[in-house]
C-alpha positions in Angstrom: 0.0 0.0 0.0 1.3 3.4 -0.9 1.9 5.7 2.1 1.7 9.4 1.9 4.2 10.4 4.6 4.6 14.1 4.0 2.6 16.4 1.9 4.0 19.2 -0.1 4.5 20.7 -3.5 6.2 19.8 -6.7 9.0 22.2 -7.5 11.9 22.3 -9.9 15.3 23.4 -8.6 17.3 24.7 -11.5 20.5 26.7 -11.3 23.4 27.6 -13.4 27.0 28.5 -12.4 27.0 31.0 -15.2 24.2 33.0 -13.6 24.7 36.5 -12.2 26.6 36.4 -8.9 25.4 39.3 -6.7 27.8 38.5 -3.9 31.5 37.8 -3.5 32.1 35.3 -0.7 35.7 34.9 0.6 37.7 32.8 3.0 37.5 34.2 6.4 40.1 31.9 8.0 41.8 28.5 8.0 42.5 26.4 11.0 45.0 23.5 11.1 45.4 20.9 13.9 48.9 19.3 14.0 48.8 15.6 13.0 45.1 15.7 12.2 42.9 16.2 9.2 39.5 17.8 9.1 36.6 15.6 8.1 32.9 16.1 9.2 31.3 19.3 10.4 28.4 20.5 12.4 27.5 24.0 13.6 25.1 25.2 16.3 24.7 28.3 18.4 28.0 29.9 17.3 30.1 26.8 17.8 31.6 24.5 15.2 32.0 20.8 16.0 34.6 19.4 13.8 35.6 15.7 13.4 39.3 15.3 12.7 41.1 12.1 11.4 44.7 10.8 11.8 47.0 10.5 14.8 45.5 13.5 16.7 42.0 12.8 15.4 38.9 13.4 17.5 36.3 16.1 18.2 37.5 19.8 18.2 35.1 22.5 19.2 35.6 26.1 17.9 34.0 29.4 18.8 33.4 31.3 15.5 32.0 34.5 16.9 34.9 36.1 15.0 35.0 34.2 11.7 38.4 35.6 11.0 39.9 34.1 14.1 38.1 30.9 15.3 39.0 30.0 18.9 39.6 26.4 20.0 37.3 25.9 23.0 37.8 22.3 23.7 38.6 18.9 22.3 38.2 15.2 22.9 40.9 13.2 21.2 40.1 9.6 20.3 43.2 8.2 22.0 41.9 4.6 22.1 41.6 4.6 18.3 44.0 7.3 17.4 44.9 5.9 14.0 41.3 6.6 12.9 39.9 9.5 14.7 36.3 10.7 13.8 34.7 10.9 10.4 31.5 12.9 10.8 29.4 14.6 13.5 25.9 15.8 14.2 24.8 17.9 17.1 21.5 18.2 19.0 21.5 20.9 21.7 24.7 20.2 23.7 25.0 16.5 22.7 27.4 15.6 19.9 27.1 12.4 17.9 30.4 11.5 16.3 31.1 8.6 13.9 34.4 6.8 14.3 35.6 3.9 12.0 33.8 1.2 14.0 31.5 3.0 16.4 29.2 6.0 17.1 30.4 8.1 20.0 27.9 10.1 22.1 29.6 13.2 23.7 28.2 15.5 26.3 29.4 19.0 25.3 27.4 21.0 27.8 30.8 22.3 28.9 32.4 22.9 25.5 35.8 23.2 27.2 35.6 19.7 28.5 33.5 17.4 26.3 33.0 13.9 27.8 32.1 10.6 26.1 29.0 9.3 27.7 28.0 6.4 25.5 28.9 4.5 22.3 27.2 2.3 19.7 29.1 -0.4 17.8 28.8 -0.1 14.0 28.9 -3.0 11.5 31.2 -1.1 9.1 32.7 2.3 8.2 30.4 5.2 9.0 30.0 8.0 6.4 27.1 10.3 7.5 25.3 11.1 10.7 22.0 13.0 11.4 19.9 13.5 14.5 16.4 14.9 15.1 13.9 14.8 17.9 15.7 12.0 19.8 16.2 9.9 16.7 19.8 9.2 15.5 20.7 7.8 12.0 24.2 6.7 10.9 24.9 5.8 7.3 27.3 2.8 7.2 29.1 2.3 4.0 30.7 -1.2 4.0 31.4 -4.0 4.6 27.9 -4.4 6.2 26.3 -1.3 4.8 23.0 0.2 5.9 21.3 2.7 8.1 21.8 2.3 11.9 18.9 3.9 13.8 18.9 4.6 17.5 16.5 6.2 20.0 18.7 8.8 21.8 15.9 10.3 23.9 18.4 9.5 26.7 21.7 10.2 25.1 23.6 8.3 27.8 21.6 5.2 27.1 20.9 4.9 23.4 18.5 2.2 22.2 19.5 0.6 18.9 16.5 0.1 16.6 16.1 -2.3 13.7 18.9 -2.1 11.0 18.1 -1.0 7.4 20.3 -3.1 5.2 21.6 -1.1 2.2 25.3 -1.7 1.2 27.1 1.5 0.2 25.0 3.9 2.4 26.6 7.4 2.3 24.3 9.9 4.0 21.0 10.1 5.9 18.7 13.0 6.7 15.6 13.2 8.9 12.2 14.8 8.4 8.9 14.5 10.3 8.4 10.7 10.7 10.5 10.1 7.7 14.2 9.8 6.6 15.9 9.7 3.3 19.3 8.2 2.6 21.7 8.0 -0.3 23.7 5.0 -1.5 27.0 5.4 -3.3 27.8 2.3 -5.2 26.0 -0.1 -7.5 26.0 -3.1 -5.2 22.4 -2.5 -4.1 21.1 -0.9 -7.3 19.7 1.9 -5.2 20.7 5.6 -5.2 18.1 7.0 -2.8 15.7 5.5 -0.3 12.9 6.7 1.9 12.2 5.2 5.3 8.9 5.4 7.1 9.5 6.2 10.8 5.9 6.4 11.9 6.7 3.4 14.1 10.4 3.7 15.0 10.4 0.2 16.3 9.5 -1.1 12.9 11.2 1.3 10.3 10.3 0.4 6.7 11.8 1.3 3.4 8.8 2.5 1.4 10.4 4.0 -1.7 13.6 3.9 -3.7 15.2 5.5 -6.7 17.6 3.3 -8.8 21.3 4.1 -9.2 23.4 3.9 -12.3 24.4 6.1 -15.2 22.9 7.8 -17.0 20.6 9.8 -14.7 18.7 9.8 -12.4 21.5 8.9 -10.0 24.9 8.2 -11.4 27.0 9.1 -8.4 24.9 10.0 -5.3 26.6 11.4 -2.3 25.3 13.8 0.4 21.5 14.2 0.9 19.3 16.8 2.7 15.5 16.5 3.3 13.8 19.9 3.1 10.1 19.6 3.6 8.9 17.2 0.9 12.0 17.7 -1.2 15.0 15.4 -1.1 18.0 17.2 -2.5 21.0 15.1 -3.3 24.6 15.8 -4.5 24.7 13.8 -7.6 27.3 13.6 -10.4 28.5 17.1 -11.0 25.5 18.8 -9.5 22.2 18.2 -7.7 19.1 16.2 -8.2 15.8 17.0 -6.6 13.0 14.6 -5.8 9.5 15.0 -4.4 9.2 12.2 -1.8 5.8 13.2 -0.5 4.5 9.9 -2.1 7.3 7.4 -1.4 5.7 4.8 -3.6 5.8 7.1 -6.6 8.9 9.3 -6.1 9.1 12.1 -8.7 12.4 13.5 -10.0 11.9 17.2 -10.4 15.4 18.3 -11.5 18.8 17.1 -12.3 21.2 20.0 -12.8 24.9 19.8 -13.8 26.5 22.6 -11.8 30.1 21.6 -11.4 32.8 20.4 -13.8 33.4 17.4 -11.5 31.6 15.2 -8.9 29.7 17.1 -6.3 30.1 15.8 -2.8 28.4 17.7 0.0 25.4 20.0 0.5 24.2 22.1 3.4 21.2 24.3 3.8 21.0 27.6 5.7 17.6 29.1 5.5 17.0 29.8 1.8 20.6 29.2 0.7 21.9 25.8 -0.4 25.6 25.2 -0.5 27.3 22.7 -2.8 30.9 21.5 -2.7 33.0 19.0 -4.6 36.1 16.9 -4.0 38.3 18.3 -6.8 40.9 20.9 -7.4 39.6 24.4 -8.4 35.9 23.9 -7.7 35.2 25.4 -4.3 31.7 26.0 -2.9 28.7 27.4 -4.7 25.7 29.1 -3.1 22.2 28.7 -4.6 19.2 30.8 -3.4 16.2 28.4 -3.1 13.8 30.9 -1.5 11.7 30.4 -4.6 12.2 26.7 -5.4 10.8 27.2 -8.9 13.2 30.1 -9.6 16.5 29.4 -7.7 19.5 31.6 -8.4 23.2 31.0 -8.0 24.3 33.9 -5.9 28.0 33.3 -5.2 31.0 31.0 -5.5 33.8 30.8 -2.9 37.4 30.9 -4.0 38.6 27.5 -5.3 39.9 25.0 -2.8 42.5 22.3 -3.4 39.7 19.9 -2.4 36.6 20.4 -0.3 34.1 17.9 0.9 32.0 17.8 4.1 30.4 21.2 5.0 28.2 22.7 7.6 26.6 26.1 7.8 25.1 28.6 10.2 24.4 32.3 10.1 25.7 32.8 6.6 29.1 31.1 7.4 30.1 27.8 5.8 32.6 25.5 7.5 34.4 23.1 5.2 36.9 20.3 5.5 39.6 21.0 3.0 40.8 17.6 2.1 43.8 19.0 0.2 45.4 20.6 3.2 43.6 18.9 6.1 42.4 22.3 7.4 39.1 23.6 8.7 38.1 26.5 6.4 35.6 29.2 7.3 34.0 30.9 4.3 31.9 34.0 4.7 28.7 33.9 2.6 26.8 36.4 4.7 26.5 38.9 1.9 24.8 36.3 -0.2 21.8 36.0 2.1 18.7 38.0 1.6 19.4 41.1 3.7 17.2 41.6 6.7 16.6 45.4 6.7 16.6 45.7 10.5 20.1 44.1 10.6 21.8 47.4 9.7 25.3 46.4 10.9 25.1 43.2 8.9 26.3 40.8 11.7 23.5 38.3 11.1 21.6 39.2 14.2 18.9 41.8 14.9 19.5 43.5 18.2 19.9 46.9 19.9 23.2 47.5 18.3 21.4 47.9 15.0 19.7 51.0 16.4 23.0 52.7 16.8 24.1 51.5 13.4 20.9 53.0 11.9 21.6 56.3 13.7 25.1 56.4 12.1 23.6 55.6 8.7 21.0 58.4 9.2 23.7 60.8 10.1 25.8 60.0 7.1 22.8 59.7 4.7 23.9 56.1 4.1 21.9 53.6 2.0 21.1 51.4 5.0 19.2 54.3 6.5 16.4 53.7 4.0 14.2 51.3 5.9 11.0 51.9 4.0 12.6 51.4 0.6 11.4 54.7 -0.7 14.8 55.7 -2.0 15.3 58.4 0.6 16.8 58.8 4.1 14.3 60.6 6.3 12.9 60.5 9.8 10.1 58.2 8.7 12.8 55.5 8.2 13.2 55.4 12.0 9.6 54.2 12.4 10.2 51.8 9.5 13.2 50.4 11.3 11.2 49.8 14.4 8.6 47.9 12.4 11.4 45.9 10.6 13.0 45.2 14.0 9.8 43.4 15.1 9.3 41.5 11.8 10.7 38.0 11.3 14.0 37.8 9.5 15.9 35.0 7.8 18.1 33.0 10.2 
């Protein structure tokens, strides 16, 4: 029986790297850890949780209040398995879920300066991707015994492992409301994308799939993000978009070639989607998806030697540069739709913006114009007050 897990709309995500680029993002900083190599990323509440591999591999937590000078707050080095370190991370509140080569580590980071391991889950193979939402954890295990490991982490210190979804070559997983999507990189299972019904977490069920293989739809699926009813997947040299609202009848909405080489990772920050690739000279591209039927490429970061896992928050993108092993912070803030009340452009609307508006008023600056009438007048003060109380993009 076909299950209608989520309801939504059919939309086409189309973009072109040759489109006009109204912003010019730049590298804010690079951070290197001796004898370690950056891998997975997660960002929350001004902190970046970075998984590092190699001899000094483990979890490193950075404060990025100043993107130009990230401060190392704390770390938890995986001394017992130092040859491997950590591959990917996800964060929920102050709890970090980090994938090592053979296990999932649960870390209490309520004190970021002293993160502590509080639990672990053995994995049947090498983990590639991690996601967590509303007390439910998912780990994409690649091989040798690939699939999706699910766990109830309502009590992070005592995770309860749920039935295993067997899918060799699993690469990434992303949760929605009572549903998850996952990607599979490899032809062993013949599947590129799958949908899991989580209405009953004790009996998860694969209710829809999209085949893999070249040509399209999915010739090299990698990272995946579920945004409402849309599953957006890094595929080939670009992205593919699927409407998964009816898992028994998944509809491909778009398959766009955006990069000259294979796309690897995607991350979404409000209405901006970021796309990266493991290749020299590609970098990260930002796509405005505020109108899914009319998306626009708004900027491209300087080329990296290689860039793969990424995370984003507040207009910043945090990338693992696989060419150098560094954590790279890229500032995409100018690419976001500007919130008029955010006069000082720091990504937050607060009392400091009042003083920034006063300065703009005194200098007849363009940010003084809060009612968009093309003039700087006293009426813009009342417009700023109204804009201050209005919702703004995150």
